[in-house]
C-alpha positions as CSV (number, residue, x, y, z in Angstrom):
1,X,-35.0,18.4,-0.5
2,X,-36.7,16.9,-3.4
3,X,-36.4,13.2,-4.3
4,X,-34.5,13.8,-7.6
5,X,-31.7,15.7,-5.9
6,X,-31.4,13.0,-3.3
7,X,-31.2,10.3,-5.9
8,X,-28.5,12.2,-7.8
9,X,-26.5,12.7,-4.6
10,X,-26.7,9.0,-3.7
11,X,-25.7,7.9,-7.2
12,X,-22.8,10.4,-7.2
13,X,-21.5,9.2,-3.8
14,X,-21.8,5.6,-4.9
15,X,-19.9,6.2,-8.1
16,X,-17.2,8.1,-6.2
17,X,-16.9,5.3,-3.7
18,X,-16.6,2.6,-6.4
19,X,-14.0,4.7,-8.2
20,X,-11.9,5.2,-5.1
21,X,-11.9,1.4,-4.6
22,X,-10.6,0.9,-8.1
23,X,-7.5,3.1,-7.9
24,X,-4.3,2.1,-6.3
25,X,-1.1,4.1,-5.8
26,X,1.9,1.7,-5.7
27,X,5.1,3.0,-4.3
28,X,8.6,2.1,-5.7
29,X,9.2,-0.6,-3.1
30,X,5.8,-2.1,-3.5
31,X,4.1,-4.3,-6.1
32,X,0.4,-4.7,-6.8
33,X,-0.7,-8.3,-7.3
34,X,-4.1,-8.4,-9.2
35,X,-6.4,-11.3,-8.7
36,X,-9.4,-11.7,-11.0
37,X,-12.1,-13.8,-9.4
38,X,-9.4,-15.3,-7.2
39,X,-7.1,-16.2,-10.0
40,X,-3.8,-14.4,-10.6
41,X,-4.0,-11.9,-13.4
42,X,-0.8,-9.8,-13.2
43,X,1.8,-8.2,-11.1
44,X,2.0,-4.4,-11.5
45,X,5.0,-2.2,-10.6
46,X,5.1,1.3,-9.2
47,X,2.7,4.1,-10.2
48,X,-1.1,4.5,-10.5
49,X,-3.1,1.3,-11.3
50,X,-6.8,0.6,-11.7
51,X,-8.6,-2.6,-11.2
52,X,-12.2,-3.5,-12.0
53,X,-14.3,-3.1,-8.8
54,X,-16.1,-6.2,-7.5
55,X,-14.3,-8.4,-10.1
56,X,-10.6,-7.8,-9.3
57,X,-8.8,-7.8,-6.0
58,X,-5.7,-5.8,-5.6
59,X,-3.1,-6.9,-3.0
60,X,-0.3,-4.4,-2.4
61,X,2.8,-6.2,-1.2
62,X,5.6,-4.3,0.6
63,X,8.8,-5.7,-0.9
64,X,11.2,-4.5,1.8
65,X,9.2,-6.4,4.4
66,X,8.4,-9.6,2.6
67,X,11.4,-9.9,0.2
68,X,14.4,-8.4,1.9
69,X,16.8,-8.8,-1.2
70,X,14.2,-7.6,-3.8
71,X,16.7,-5.2,-5.5
72,X,18.9,-8.0,-6.6
73,X,16.1,-10.0,-8.3
74,X,15.1,-9.6,-11.9
75,X,11.5,-8.6,-12.7
76,X,10.7,-12.2,-13.7
77,X,12.1,-13.7,-10.5
78,X,10.4,-11.0,-8.4
79,X,7.1,-11.8,-10.0
80,X,7.6,-15.5,-9.3
81,X,8.4,-14.8,-5.7
82,X,5.3,-12.6,-5.3
83,X,3.0,-15.2,-7.0
84,X,4.2,-17.9,-4.5
85,X,3.9,-15.5,-1.6
86,X,0.3,-14.6,-2.5
87,X,-0.7,-18.2,-3.3
88,X,0.5,-19.3,0.1
89,X,-1.5,-16.5,1.9
90,X,-4.1,-14.7,-0.3
91,X,-5.3,-12.5,2.6
92,X,-4.7,-8.8,1.6
93,X,-4.4,-7.7,5.2
94,X,-1.3,-9.9,5.7
95,X,0.8,-7.7,3.5
96,X,0.1,-4.3,5.0
């Protein structure tokens, strides 16, 4: 194997890994809370979402587990509850 092919392979694998870290699939009963450099940026609803790798952190929150009456809340109230929830515990593993 020559060195050029090895370098191309490593660059391709690195690019694929970074791209996979940037894409989130958010289900209907989940919300994605995006933190940019540790500060709240936005709350995203269901669907595909992208974040900037190494700059943004995405926290997927399961609403049925952490907010049992989430269907009765408006989007603004839901966003406020999610912001308070993430501010109290910003660890992404706590919401899995």
